[in-house]
N, C-alpha and C positions, 0 to 999 in steps of 0.2 A: 243015458245020452246028453240030453240036455245039461246038465250039471257041468258035463267034460266040457261041451262045446266053450258052459260062461266060463269056467275057468281057464280054458285056453285063450278065449278075447280078452281076459282080465289079466291074464299075465303077458301077453303081447302090448297091452296097455302101458302096464308097468314099467315093461322093458322099455319100450318107445318113450315113456316119458322121463326114463333115466337116461336115455341116452341124449334127448334135449337137453336135460339140466346140465349134462357133461359137456356138451356142445356148447353150450353158454357160458360155463365157467371158463372154457379154455378161451375163448374171444374174448370172455371179458377181461382177462389174465393179459392177454393180448396185448388189447385196446390200453391197459394202462401202463404197460411197458412203451408202448409206443408213444403215451402223452408224455412220460417222463423224459424219454427222450428227444421228444418235439420242445417241450417244457426247457431241456438245456440248450436246447440251439436256438431258439427264437424266443426264450423271455417264459414266462408263467402261462401256460392255457387256460382258456375260461374254467371253472372247476365245473366238476358235475352237479353240484349243487346249484350253480347258476343256468347251467343247462336246463337242471329240472323244475327252476324256478319260471324257466320260459316258456318251458312245456307246460307247466298247469297255468301260467298266466293266459296262454293262447287256450285252454279247457275253458278256463274260466271265463271267457268272454264269447266261446263258441255257447256253453250251456246256461249261460244266463240270459237274460231278456235286453236289461237296458244299463246301465252305470247305474241308476238309482234302485235296482236291483242288489245289484253285488253289495251296496253301499248298506242297504238294509240289509242284506246277509250277512254281511261282516258283522253289524252292530247285533245281530241277533248273536252270531257265532261268540262274539267279545262277550256276551252277557253270561252266554250259555256253558261254554265247555272254553274256550283259549283265543288268543287272539292271532295267533301265528299266520302267516303272510296266504300258505295256500290253503287254507282251512274253508276258506267260499269254494274252491275249486274241488276240495276232496267232498265237500258238501254236496256241490252240483252234480259230481260222479255218483255217489249213495243215492241221490236223488233218480237220477236218470236209471238205474241198479233197480231200485223199488216202484218204478215205474214200469220197467220191464217185467219185472218178476209180478205186480199186478195184472197187468194185462198177460202175461204166459200163465198164469192161474186160471184166470177167467175164460182165458182161451181152451185150455185141457179141460176144465168143467165143461164148455159148452160142448166138445168133442167128445166126451164121454158120454154126456145125456141125448148124443143125438140132434143136437140143435141145428136149426139150418144155416148155411152161410149168411146171410145176412143180418140176422140177429145175432152172432158169435161175432160177427167184424164188429156191432154196435154196442154189444156187451165186453168185447175186448177194449177198445177204446174208451168206455166209461170206466172199467177197472183201473186202464194207466192214468183218466183224470184224478181219481180216487187216489191213487198212488201218488202222484204230483201235489194233490193236494193235503193229504196225511202228514208227508215228510216236511212241510211248510209248518203246519199247525203243530206238531211235535215238537220242532226248533222253537218257537214260538213259546210254548209251553214250558220247553225248558229254559229258555231265554228270562221268563217271568220269575221260574222259581229259582233261578239262579241271582236276579234281582232283589227277591224277596229275602234269601239269604242275607247278601251282602247288608240290603237294609238293616236285619235283626245286630247283623254285628258291629254296624257304624257306632253306635254310641259308646258300646266298650273299646273301639280301636281308638274315638277321639278322648275317652278318660285317661286310656293309659298315654296318650300322647301328651295331654294335658300334665299328669305327673312325671311323665320323663323331662317334659321342659323345668317344670317347678323343681325339679330335684338339681339342674344346674347344667346338664349337659346341653351340648348345641344342637340344633335343630336339624343337620344331617346327621349327627348320632342316634339322633330319635327316632328319625326314619329309617337309619341302617337295623337299628332295634327290632322295629317292629315288622 
């Protein structure tokens, strides 16, 4: 009987999710057609990429503490993985998710063991702090690994550049080849 109820609940959830996706795709198509019509009447509308970039900039300012923090995160992300403009906002969102997951995991563990509410709140706050600090520590270690990898390959790259320039090609052609 319990298995039957679980199956019914899962089926209802799948159907509801499918309905939401169907409605979302239909409204998205209508919005795209409307944007095309408006573009014909009033000139080009702001692109979705520009709107998404503005949203990510707002998220970035909301989830990072200061401009110095954003610059530090941008430099570390550039050294670690990429220099894409939304990288700081994506990292800030992932760090927020890590904080929430750590706090939730500690809270669930505390509830499962029958911990008092005062200790539960304190431990959940400590778990959130650990999640926040670990995210930045992992980013710094990835950035230092990226920097080490780049420093290992720099002598070979400079030798290759010198060989290309000595062979008689121009500087811009050498950079394109590299």
